[in-house]
Backbone as JSON, one array per atom type, in Angstrom:
{
  "sequence": "XXXXXXXXXXXXXXXXXXXXXXXXXXXXXXXXXXXXXXXXXXXXXXXXXXXXXXXXXXXXXXXXXXXXXXXXXXXXXXXXXXXXXXXXXXXXXXXXXXXXXXXXXXXXXXXXXXXXXXXXXXXXXXXXXXXXXXXXXXXXXXXXXXXXXXXXXXXXXXXXXXXXXXXXXXXXXXXXXXXXXXXXXXXXXXXXXXXXXXXXXXXXXXXXXXXXXXXXXXXXXXXXXXXXXXXXXXXXXXXXXXXXXXXXXXXXXXXX",
  "N": [[14.21, 80.06, 71.28], [15.89, 80.58, 74.55], [16.6, 79.24, 78.19], [18.32, 80.98, 80.2], [20.3, 79.89, 82.11], [20.49, 77.59, 79.99], [21.48, 78.74, 78.02], [24.17, 80.02, 78.98], [25.47, 77.41, 79.45], [26.21, 77.03, 76.64], [28.02, 79.29, 76.32], [29.75, 78.59, 77.5], [29.73, 79.46, 80.43], [28.9, 81.06, 84.19], [25.59, 80.44, 86.08], [24.76, 84.05, 87.89], [21.95, 84.11, 89.75], [18.65, 83.78, 88.11], [18.5, 81.48, 87.12], [16.06, 80.89, 85.07], [15.68, 81.77, 83.32], [13.63, 83.82, 80.47], [15.33, 83.45, 77.23], [15.45, 85.46, 74.29], [16.18, 86.93, 72.33], [19.57, 89.66, 71.37], [20.55, 92.29, 72.88], [21.01, 96.02, 73.08], [23.2, 97.48, 76.35], [21.77, 99.49, 76.89], [19.5, 100.15, 75.86], [18.17, 97.1, 75.6], [15.44, 94.65, 76.34], [13.0, 93.46, 78.38], [13.71, 89.52, 78.44], [15.37, 89.51, 76.4], [19.63, 89.39, 76.42], [22.65, 91.1, 77.26], [25.86, 92.82, 76.99], [28.76, 93.1, 79.27], [31.7, 95.13, 78.75], [33.99, 96.85, 79.26], [35.06, 98.09, 81.83], [34.01, 100.84, 82.37], [31.42, 101.16, 81.71], [30.24, 100.6, 83.94], [28.09, 102.03, 85.25], [25.39, 101.95, 83.5], [24.89, 99.17, 83.54], [23.51, 98.53, 85.88], [21.39, 100.2, 85.41], [20.02, 98.71, 83.21], [17.6, 97.11, 81.67], [17.43, 94.21, 80.69], [17.36, 90.81, 80.79], [19.37, 89.52, 81.3], [22.42, 90.04, 81.38], [26.09, 89.51, 80.06], [28.81, 89.04, 82.2], [32.13, 90.01, 83.1], [33.52, 88.01, 86.02], [33.15, 88.7, 89.16], [31.91, 90.67, 88.82], [28.89, 92.17, 89.9], [25.76, 92.61, 89.99], [22.15, 93.41, 91.37], [19.57, 92.97, 90.64], [19.28, 92.01, 87.82], [20.06, 88.62, 85.38], [23.32, 87.58, 85.8], [25.86, 86.43, 83.46], [28.81, 84.68, 83.83], [31.89, 84.89, 82.38], [34.76, 84.4, 81.84], [35.98, 85.68, 79.0], [33.95, 87.86, 78.19], [33.1, 89.95, 75.59], [33.98, 87.39, 74.03], [32.1, 85.53, 74.52], [29.96, 87.08, 74.34], [29.25, 87.44, 71.96], [29.23, 84.43, 70.69], [26.96, 84.06, 72.0], [25.11, 85.84, 70.08], [25.86, 84.17, 67.54], [24.4, 81.56, 68.7], [21.36, 82.66, 68.5], [20.77, 84.47, 67.2], [21.73, 83.14, 64.59], [24.03, 83.72, 61.66], [24.08, 86.18, 58.6], [21.52, 85.14, 56.13], [21.74, 83.61, 52.84], [20.75, 84.79, 49.83], [20.99, 82.7, 47.88], [21.69, 79.75, 46.28], [25.28, 79.23, 45.67], [26.46, 80.81, 42.63], [25.46, 83.61, 41.05], [23.26, 84.59, 38.62], [23.73, 86.44, 37.55], [26.59, 87.39, 38.4], [29.68, 87.03, 37.28], [31.66, 84.99, 36.05], [34.84, 84.2, 34.96], [36.07, 81.2, 32.45], [38.28, 80.45, 33.11], [38.51, 80.65, 35.4], [38.13, 79.92, 39.06], [36.24, 78.69, 41.12], [35.56, 77.61, 44.35], [33.5, 74.48, 46.1], [30.44, 75.27, 47.78], [30.57, 78.02, 48.06], [29.49, 81.32, 47.32], [29.0, 83.51, 45.61], [27.54, 86.91, 44.56], [25.44, 89.37, 42.39], [26.66, 90.72, 40.03], [29.6, 90.18, 40.36], [32.76, 90.33, 39.74], [34.78, 87.66, 38.42], [38.26, 86.49, 37.44], [40.14, 85.79, 34.67], [41.86, 83.05, 35.02], [41.66, 82.83, 37.66], [41.59, 82.11, 41.06], [38.77, 81.08, 43.79], [38.55, 79.84, 47.31], [37.26, 77.49, 48.83], [33.48, 77.61, 50.4], [33.74, 80.51, 50.78], [32.84, 84.21, 50.49], [31.09, 85.97, 48.06], [30.0, 89.12, 48.02], [27.95, 91.71, 46.57], [29.21, 92.94, 43.46], [31.71, 92.51, 43.88], [35.51, 92.66, 42.59], [37.37, 90.25, 41.18], [40.57, 90.23, 39.79], [42.37, 88.93, 37.26], [44.5, 86.34, 37.58], [44.39, 85.71, 40.92], [44.4, 84.73, 44.22], [41.96, 83.61, 46.37], [41.4, 82.26, 49.5], [39.97, 79.82, 51.64], [37.23, 80.0, 52.9], [36.27, 82.87, 53.11], [35.06, 86.14, 53.12], [34.06, 89.04, 51.11], [33.15, 91.67, 50.72], [30.71, 94.31, 49.57], [31.42, 96.08, 46.6], [34.85, 96.03, 46.77], [37.73, 95.92, 45.25], [40.29, 93.54, 44.32], [43.62, 93.21, 43.3], [44.0, 94.84, 40.84], [46.11, 97.0, 38.56], [48.89, 98.03, 40.7], [50.3, 100.7, 42.49], [52.55, 101.65, 39.6], [55.17, 103.57, 38.63], [57.85, 104.48, 36.55], [59.46, 107.13, 36.65], [60.37, 109.36, 33.82], [62.41, 112.01, 32.27], [60.83, 113.97, 32.49], [57.89, 112.69, 32.7], [56.11, 110.22, 33.11], [55.62, 106.4, 33.17], [54.64, 103.67, 33.16], [54.94, 100.88, 34.74], [54.43, 97.73, 33.83], [52.54, 95.72, 35.88], [53.32, 92.23, 36.97], [52.47, 90.8, 38.89], [50.84, 89.02, 41.61], [47.42, 88.36, 43.42], [47.78, 87.44, 46.77], [44.91, 85.92, 48.98], [44.88, 84.77, 52.26], [43.1, 81.85, 53.82], [40.09, 82.26, 55.97], [40.02, 85.32, 56.3], [38.15, 88.32, 56.27], [37.3, 90.84, 54.58], [35.91, 94.01, 53.95], [34.12, 96.89, 53.12], [34.22, 98.15, 49.35], [37.29, 98.25, 49.9], [40.3, 98.1, 48.69], [43.23, 96.45, 47.23], [46.14, 96.33, 46.03], [47.62, 94.36, 43.04], [50.85, 92.66, 42.86], [53.62, 94.03, 42.0], [56.17, 92.9, 40.8], [56.49, 88.97, 42.35], [53.56, 88.54, 44.81], [51.47, 90.33, 46.8], [49.96, 90.24, 49.63], [47.67, 88.52, 52.06], [47.68, 87.76, 55.44], [46.23, 84.66, 56.85], [43.22, 84.81, 58.55], [43.19, 87.37, 58.77], [41.1, 90.55, 59.48], [39.67, 92.99, 57.73], [38.02, 96.14, 57.93], [35.68, 98.96, 56.37], [37.21, 100.54, 53.34], [40.04, 100.05, 53.2], [43.16, 100.8, 51.73], [45.49, 98.81, 50.23], [48.76, 98.65, 49.33], [51.27, 97.41, 46.47], [52.65, 94.72, 46.6], [52.72, 94.53, 49.31], [53.29, 92.4, 52.58], [51.05, 90.96, 54.74], [50.69, 90.14, 58.16], [49.54, 86.75, 59.61], [46.14, 86.94, 61.0], [45.48, 89.69, 61.59], [44.23, 92.93, 62.31], [42.79, 95.25, 60.44], [41.8, 99.07, 60.07], [39.1, 101.54, 59.33], [39.48, 102.96, 56.67], [42.55, 102.34, 56.72], [45.55, 102.9, 55.12], [48.12, 101.67, 53.22], [51.61, 101.31, 52.17], [52.97, 100.34, 49.21], [55.31, 97.38, 49.72], [55.44, 97.25, 52.03], [56.39, 95.16, 55.05], [54.2, 93.94, 57.51], [53.57, 92.47, 60.69], [52.22, 89.76, 62.55], [49.07, 89.35, 63.92], [48.63, 91.85, 64.42], [47.06, 95.69, 64.73], [45.79, 98.1, 63.18], [44.85, 101.29, 64.04], [42.39, 103.35, 62.78], [42.32, 105.68, 59.97], [44.63, 105.07, 60.21], [48.3, 105.65, 58.34], [50.95, 103.62, 56.38], [54.36, 102.99, 55.78], [56.1, 101.94, 53.5], [59.51, 100.16, 53.21]],
  "CA": [[14.19, 80.87, 72.9], [17.34, 79.36, 75.31], [16.74, 80.22, 79.13], [19.75, 81.44, 80.47], [21.09, 78.73, 82.16], [20.59, 76.74, 78.41], [22.78, 79.91, 76.96], [25.31, 79.84, 80.12], [25.78, 76.24, 79.6], [26.56, 77.15, 75.49], [29.08, 79.9, 76.26], [30.78, 78.28, 78.76], [29.27, 80.84, 81.35], [28.0, 80.47, 84.76], [24.87, 81.82, 86.02], [24.4, 83.62, 89.18], [20.57, 84.95, 89.87], [17.59, 83.58, 87.74], [19.0, 80.55, 85.36], [15.25, 79.92, 84.1], [14.63, 83.73, 82.8], [13.94, 83.03, 78.9], [16.03, 84.54, 76.17], [15.36, 85.31, 72.86], [17.17, 87.92, 71.58], [20.34, 90.41, 71.96], [20.49, 93.78, 72.64], [22.15, 96.23, 74.43], [23.28, 97.56, 77.98], [20.98, 100.9, 77.19], [18.11, 99.35, 75.13], [17.76, 95.73, 75.53], [14.28, 95.13, 77.69], [13.19, 91.95, 79.19], [13.74, 88.47, 76.73], [16.78, 89.81, 75.69], [20.74, 89.3, 76.71], [22.72, 92.2, 76.88], [26.56, 91.88, 77.71], [29.6, 94.15, 79.51], [33.15, 94.04, 78.94], [34.51, 97.41, 79.77], [34.04, 99.06, 83.35], [33.36, 102.24, 81.7], [30.0, 101.18, 81.15], [28.82, 100.11, 84.9], [26.41, 102.8, 85.28], [24.67, 101.3, 82.77], [24.59, 97.9, 84.0], [22.71, 99.08, 86.85], [20.11, 101.11, 84.49], [19.89, 97.9, 81.98], [16.99, 96.62, 81.83], [17.59, 93.18, 80.36], [16.9, 89.7, 81.39], [20.48, 88.58, 81.27], [23.65, 89.97, 81.2], [26.93, 88.5, 80.08], [29.9, 89.7, 82.25], [33.62, 89.16, 83.64], [33.49, 87.04, 86.96], [33.36, 89.72, 90.5], [30.89, 91.83, 88.48], [27.41, 92.5, 90.47], [23.57, 93.4, 90.21], [20.88, 92.48, 91.67], [18.38, 93.45, 89.3], [19.7, 91.16, 86.54], [20.6, 87.57, 85.85], [24.53, 87.01, 85.18], [26.32, 85.01, 83.09], [29.92, 85.43, 84.09], [33.01, 84.41, 81.95], [36.52, 85.46, 81.57], [35.77, 86.44, 78.54], [32.43, 88.46, 77.75], [32.81, 89.89, 74.36], [33.84, 86.65, 73.08], [31.22, 85.22, 74.84], [28.55, 87.79, 73.87], [29.53, 86.98, 69.92], [29.0, 83.64, 70.36], [25.42, 83.8, 72.0], [25.13, 86.33, 69.39], [25.09, 83.5, 66.84], [23.15, 81.45, 68.86], [20.21, 83.11, 68.78], [20.44, 85.01, 65.74], [22.77, 83.17, 63.26], [24.9, 85.1, 60.79], [23.35, 86.35, 57.23], [21.32, 83.8, 55.3], [22.0, 84.18, 51.39], [19.1, 84.32, 49.33], [20.51, 81.71, 46.05], [23.55, 79.12, 46.87], [26.85, 79.09, 44.19], [27.04, 81.68, 41.77], [24.0, 83.96, 40.74], [23.6, 84.0, 37.49], [24.2, 88.09, 37.53], [27.64, 87.45, 38.15], [30.71, 86.32, 35.78], [32.87, 84.2, 35.99], [35.84, 83.16, 33.6], [35.77, 80.37, 32.07], [39.43, 79.69, 33.46], [38.65, 80.4, 36.83], [38.0, 78.2, 39.44], [35.08, 78.83, 42.23], [35.31, 76.55, 44.96], [32.24, 73.94, 46.65], [29.42, 76.6, 48.53], [30.97, 79.53, 47.86], [28.03, 81.95, 46.94], [28.59, 84.66, 44.45], [26.63, 87.94, 44.4], [25.34, 89.64, 41.52], [27.16, 91.98, 39.99], [30.79, 90.24, 40.83], [33.41, 89.52, 38.47], [36.25, 86.59, 38.83], [38.61, 86.96, 36.17], [41.11, 84.67, 33.97], [42.85, 82.1, 35.82], [41.78, 83.3, 39.06], [41.47, 81.25, 42.26], [38.67, 81.11, 44.74], [38.32, 78.78, 47.68], [35.79, 77.05, 49.53], [33.03, 78.45, 51.89], [33.97, 82.03, 50.43], [31.45, 85.14, 49.94], [31.89, 87.82, 47.18], [29.23, 90.06, 47.79], [27.75, 92.9, 45.57], [30.28, 93.99, 42.63], [33.29, 92.23, 44.37], [36.0, 92.59, 41.12], [38.72, 89.8, 41.26], [41.61, 90.52, 38.77], [43.35, 88.0, 36.7], [45.79, 85.28, 38.65], [44.66, 86.27, 42.1], [43.93, 83.8, 44.67], [41.43, 83.83, 47.27], [41.33, 81.27, 50.3], [38.93, 79.05, 52.2], [36.25, 80.99, 53.77], [37.07, 84.14, 52.98], [33.86, 87.44, 52.81], [34.47, 90.21, 50.86], [32.14, 93.12, 51.0], [30.7, 94.66, 48.75], [32.53, 96.94, 46.18], [35.88, 95.36, 46.63], [39.04, 95.11, 44.23], [41.49, 93.05, 44.24], [44.52, 92.84, 42.66], [44.03, 95.99, 40.42], [47.49, 97.3, 39.17], [50.35, 98.48, 41.78], [50.91, 102.46, 41.42], [54.38, 101.92, 39.53], [55.52, 104.28, 37.56], [59.02, 105.27, 36.18], [59.34, 108.95, 36.15], [61.61, 110.0, 32.9], [62.35, 113.15, 31.3], [59.54, 114.74, 33.06], [57.09, 111.47, 31.74], [55.08, 108.94, 33.67], [56.27, 105.23, 32.48], [53.84, 102.81, 33.83], [55.34, 99.52, 34.65], [53.56, 96.62, 34.1], [52.34, 94.63, 37.12], [52.88, 90.87, 37.0], [52.31, 89.36, 40.23], [49.3, 88.46, 42.08], [47.63, 89.21, 45.24], [47.02, 86.31, 47.85], [44.55, 86.06, 49.86], [44.45, 83.44, 52.74], [42.35, 81.72, 54.54], [39.72, 83.14, 56.9], [39.75, 86.73, 55.37], [37.38, 89.05, 56.07], [37.7, 91.67, 53.89], [35.64, 94.81, 54.23], [33.34, 97.23, 51.64], [34.95, 99.35, 48.78], [39.12, 98.54, 49.53], [41.09, 97.81, 47.12], [44.26, 95.56, 47.38], [46.69, 96.07, 44.81], [48.65, 93.12, 42.66], [52.47, 92.99, 42.93], [54.1, 94.01, 40.39], [56.78, 91.15, 41.01], [55.75, 88.36, 42.77], [52.4, 88.75, 45.26], [51.08, 90.84, 47.29], [49.71, 88.84, 50.44], [46.95, 89.33, 53.66], [47.61, 86.71, 55.91], [45.47, 83.9, 57.09], [42.67, 85.37, 59.42], [42.94, 88.54, 58.93], [39.85, 91.02, 58.78], [39.71, 94.87, 57.25], [37.0, 96.95, 58.22], [35.53, 99.66, 54.7], [37.74, 101.9, 52.88], [41.22, 99.95, 53.41], [44.0, 100.36, 51.03], [46.94, 98.03, 50.49], [49.52, 99.04, 48.07], [51.71, 96.75, 45.68], [54.01, 93.81, 47.24], [52.39, 94.28, 50.96], [53.0, 91.17, 52.86], [50.63, 91.61, 56.11], [50.98, 88.46, 58.89], [47.93, 86.5, 59.97], [45.1, 87.78, 62.44], [45.52, 91.44, 61.58], [43.09, 94.04, 62.26], [43.21, 97.03, 59.53], [40.46, 99.47, 60.77], [38.28, 101.79, 58.24], [40.54, 103.61, 55.79], [43.98, 102.73, 56.78], [46.5, 103.12, 53.85], [49.44, 100.56, 53.78], [51.92, 102.11, 50.62], [54.11, 99.4, 48.67], [56.19, 97.1, 49.87], [54.7, 97.35, 53.46], [55.51, 93.89, 55.86], [52.97, 93.44, 58.97], [53.27, 91.16, 61.31], [51.58, 89.02, 62.7], [48.22, 89.64, 65.09], [49.06, 93.75, 64.21], [46.04, 95.96, 64.71], [45.9, 99.43, 63.25], [43.15, 101.63, 64.0], [41.11, 103.89, 61.91], [42.95, 106.84, 58.98], [46.7, 105.63, 60.03], [49.05, 105.12, 57.29], [51.91, 103.2, 56.65], [55.08, 103.39, 54.31], [57.32, 100.7, 52.79], [60.85, 100.93, 53.45]],
  "C": [[15.13, 79.72, 73.9], [16.04, 80.03, 77.29], [18.49, 80.11, 79.59], [20.81, 80.78, 80.71], [21.43, 77.68, 81.06], [21.76, 77.44, 78.08], [24.23, 79.89, 78.01], [26.42, 78.47, 79.09], [26.4, 76.5, 78.11], [27.97, 77.65, 75.4], [30.14, 79.95, 76.9], [31.19, 79.27, 80.36], [28.47, 80.29, 82.51], [27.49, 81.88, 85.66], [25.23, 82.27, 87.63], [23.15, 85.25, 88.53], [20.1, 83.69, 89.18], [17.85, 82.43, 86.27], [17.68, 80.16, 84.76], [14.69, 81.3, 83.56], [14.59, 83.39, 81.12], [14.54, 84.37, 78.2], [15.78, 84.12, 74.93], [16.4, 85.81, 71.86], [18.57, 88.76, 72.04], [20.47, 91.43, 71.6], [21.59, 94.56, 73.25], [22.02, 97.07, 75.7], [21.86, 98.77, 78.15], [19.47, 100.62, 76.39], [17.38, 98.05, 74.97], [16.53, 95.79, 77.21], [13.99, 93.16, 78.08], [13.05, 90.69, 77.58], [14.88, 89.05, 76.33], [18.35, 89.48, 76.94], [21.74, 90.54, 75.89], [24.03, 91.62, 77.32], [27.9, 93.43, 78.31], [30.91, 94.15, 79.58], [33.92, 95.07, 79.49], [33.79, 98.29, 80.91], [33.04, 99.94, 83.75], [32.26, 102.56, 81.97], [29.13, 101.18, 82.48], [27.97, 100.53, 84.62], [25.48, 102.36, 84.22], [24.12, 100.13, 82.98], [22.99, 97.46, 85.23], [21.48, 99.74, 86.92], [18.75, 99.85, 83.13], [18.24, 97.07, 82.42], [15.87, 94.98, 80.89], [17.32, 91.74, 80.93], [18.15, 89.45, 82.12], [21.17, 89.61, 80.7], [25.18, 89.47, 81.18], [28.4, 89.34, 80.74], [31.07, 88.67, 82.86], [32.69, 88.39, 85.17], [34.1, 87.6, 88.3], [32.2, 90.74, 89.62], [29.01, 91.49, 89.24], [26.59, 93.22, 90.57], [22.73, 92.3, 89.97], [19.79, 92.08, 91.07], [18.64, 92.7, 88.17], [20.28, 89.74, 86.67], [22.16, 87.77, 85.14], [24.8, 86.23, 84.86], [27.63, 85.67, 83.0], [31.12, 84.07, 83.86], [34.18, 85.12, 82.04], [36.74, 86.55, 80.17], [34.24, 87.23, 77.54], [32.47, 88.63, 76.58], [32.87, 89.03, 73.74], [32.61, 85.58, 73.05], [30.0, 85.55, 74.42], [28.29, 87.25, 72.48], [29.09, 85.76, 69.58], [27.45, 82.96, 71.09], [24.53, 84.5, 71.07], [24.79, 85.36, 67.88], [24.33, 82.36, 67.13], [22.12, 81.59, 68.85], [19.96, 83.88, 67.61], [21.25, 84.71, 64.22], [23.55, 84.04, 62.2], [23.81, 85.1, 59.35], [23.16, 85.07, 56.61], [21.13, 84.72, 53.57], [20.71, 83.06, 50.96], [18.84, 83.84, 48.31], [21.29, 81.09, 47.29], [23.69, 78.89, 45.41], [26.24, 80.79, 43.8], [25.52, 82.42, 40.62], [24.59, 84.49, 39.03], [23.88, 85.49, 36.8], [25.65, 87.82, 38.17], [28.33, 87.44, 36.6], [32.07, 85.97, 36.43], [33.56, 84.0, 34.89], [36.45, 81.7, 33.48], [37.14, 79.32, 32.34], [39.25, 80.12, 34.81], [38.12, 79.86, 37.42], [37.06, 78.54, 41.16], [34.86, 77.77, 43.17], [33.89, 75.57, 45.65], [32.2, 75.31, 47.72], [29.72, 77.5, 49.25], [29.71, 80.36, 47.16], [28.31, 83.29, 46.66], [27.49, 85.38, 44.43], [26.53, 88.22, 42.79], [26.05, 90.57, 41.62], [29.14, 91.64, 40.03], [31.14, 89.4, 39.56], [34.89, 88.42, 38.66], [36.86, 86.69, 37.47], [39.92, 85.82, 36.04], [41.79, 84.6, 34.76], [42.83, 82.25, 37.45], [41.26, 82.18, 40.3], [40.06, 81.93, 43.36], [38.36, 80.16, 45.61], [37.03, 78.2, 47.85], [35.21, 77.45, 50.24], [33.35, 80.38, 52.06], [31.92, 82.31, 50.22], [31.83, 86.61, 49.13], [30.29, 87.89, 47.49], [28.87, 91.36, 46.92], [28.98, 93.31, 44.32], [31.56, 93.77, 43.07], [33.95, 92.03, 42.44], [37.25, 91.19, 41.83], [39.45, 89.67, 39.75], [42.25, 88.79, 38.43], [44.51, 86.75, 37.66], [45.58, 85.43, 40.5], [43.82, 84.79, 42.8], [43.55, 84.05, 46.01], [41.34, 82.26, 48.07], [40.5, 80.29, 50.54], [38.28, 79.92, 53.61], [36.18, 82.25, 54.27], [35.57, 85.25, 52.45], [34.41, 88.46, 52.04], [33.22, 90.94, 50.22], [31.9, 93.6, 49.62], [31.33, 95.85, 47.83], [34.17, 96.95, 45.82], [37.05, 94.98, 45.84], [40.37, 94.46, 45.03], [42.41, 92.39, 43.06], [44.52, 93.83, 40.92], [45.5, 96.51, 40.39], [48.25, 98.26, 40.35], [50.42, 100.26, 41.16], [52.57, 102.5, 41.38], [54.07, 102.46, 38.05], [57.05, 104.8, 37.54], [59.18, 107.12, 35.76], [60.56, 109.32, 35.07], [61.54, 111.09, 31.68], [61.59, 113.64, 31.92], [58.2, 114.25, 32.54], [56.89, 110.34, 33.02], [55.33, 107.78, 33.39], [55.89, 104.38, 33.4], [54.61, 101.79, 33.48], [54.86, 98.83, 35.01], [53.3, 95.96, 35.14], [52.14, 93.12, 36.53], [52.57, 89.78, 37.77], [51.09, 89.39, 40.44], [48.83, 89.09, 43.54], [47.28, 87.63, 45.66], [46.48, 86.52, 48.66], [44.36, 85.09, 50.84], [43.25, 83.53, 53.52], [41.27, 81.8, 55.87], [39.67, 84.45, 56.74], [38.97, 87.27, 55.75], [37.79, 90.88, 55.2], [36.64, 93.15, 53.71], [34.98, 95.79, 52.87], [34.47, 97.88, 50.95], [36.71, 99.4, 49.41], [39.59, 97.94, 48.39], [42.84, 97.64, 47.44], [45.39, 95.76, 45.97], [47.65, 94.67, 44.22], [50.09, 93.92, 42.74], [52.64, 93.77, 41.95], [55.8, 93.42, 40.33], [56.3, 90.56, 42.18], [54.39, 88.45, 43.36], [52.32, 89.23, 46.09], [50.17, 90.29, 48.71], [48.74, 89.33, 51.66], [46.61, 87.43, 53.91], [46.43, 86.09, 56.67], [44.46, 84.62, 58.85], [42.23, 86.92, 59.68], [42.06, 89.96, 58.49], [40.15, 92.88, 58.65], [38.19, 95.37, 57.54], [36.92, 97.94, 56.97], [36.7, 100.18, 54.57], [39.56, 101.16, 53.42], [41.62, 99.65, 52.29], [45.26, 99.53, 51.13], [47.81, 98.1, 48.83], [50.24, 97.46, 47.33], [52.76, 95.92, 46.48], [53.72, 94.02, 48.95], [52.43, 92.81, 51.48], [52.16, 91.51, 54.28], [50.07, 89.91, 56.54], [49.79, 87.88, 59.19], [46.98, 86.71, 61.45], [45.59, 89.08, 62.66], [44.49, 92.08, 61.72], [42.98, 95.27, 61.59], [41.31, 97.63, 59.86], [40.16, 100.3, 59.82], [39.85, 102.95, 58.09], [42.19, 103.66, 56.14], [44.67, 102.17, 55.46], [47.88, 102.11, 54.06], [50.57, 100.79, 52.01], [52.97, 100.23, 50.36], [54.7, 98.91, 49.38], [56.21, 97.09, 51.63], [54.81, 95.45, 54.45], [54.97, 94.11, 57.01], [53.49, 92.59, 59.44], [52.25, 90.14, 61.8], [50.58, 89.35, 64.24], [48.7, 91.48, 65.75], [48.02, 94.21, 63.7], [46.2, 97.79, 64.19], [44.65, 100.26, 63.26], [43.72, 103.06, 62.63], [42.44, 105.08, 61.2], [44.24, 106.57, 58.93], [47.34, 104.68, 58.64], [50.82, 104.98, 57.46], [53.04, 102.81, 55.65], [56.22, 102.0, 54.46], [58.47, 100.92, 53.43], [61.84, 99.34, 52.75]]
}
């Protein structure tokens, strides 16, 4: 438990109001009660600020409310993310290292402090970096590369064959997919995503990029660093996406 003033110091905010109020957890503006901190980053929710029962609210400079302690900062959403880590921390894993019910090929490499949940399969010659988290039933096909501090949520598949066929005389003939997938460091992949291996070369997910659930990436696609791809995005093969690109839910992109 922290005082509002102590929390403000850790998240780089200034206090308006009673800095001695005690904070023990985070909550939404509408549901928070005494002892909880919330945030306001979108002005259209201002009416909720004036009705909140939170003990403190993180808000932009200039936002005022007489009934609640305010922690003013230029980026309330980021400050609230910091407060969430301080007050609640990240998920605690029930074990360390590789769970006995995971299958790691003898030629694969898994880095230090990486947590591998039951049902995970890491194929031949694949590499997984340090401080990664592979949640249940993640599959990483042969020869794929995963950087450091990568989180892959349950049911996602990395490096399955790309959708490559040559149609000849009315029949579809499979083209061997001899490339791989490279996931750079600090990436998070949501649940039930699928990233095709390249036909030739690599499908690349750039550093710091984050996927929501159900994202599908075609073979040979290159996604630049720090992208945000929301649920059910589909990206066709051979597409190139630059840095810091946000793709909204259910959008599709076609390679050229």
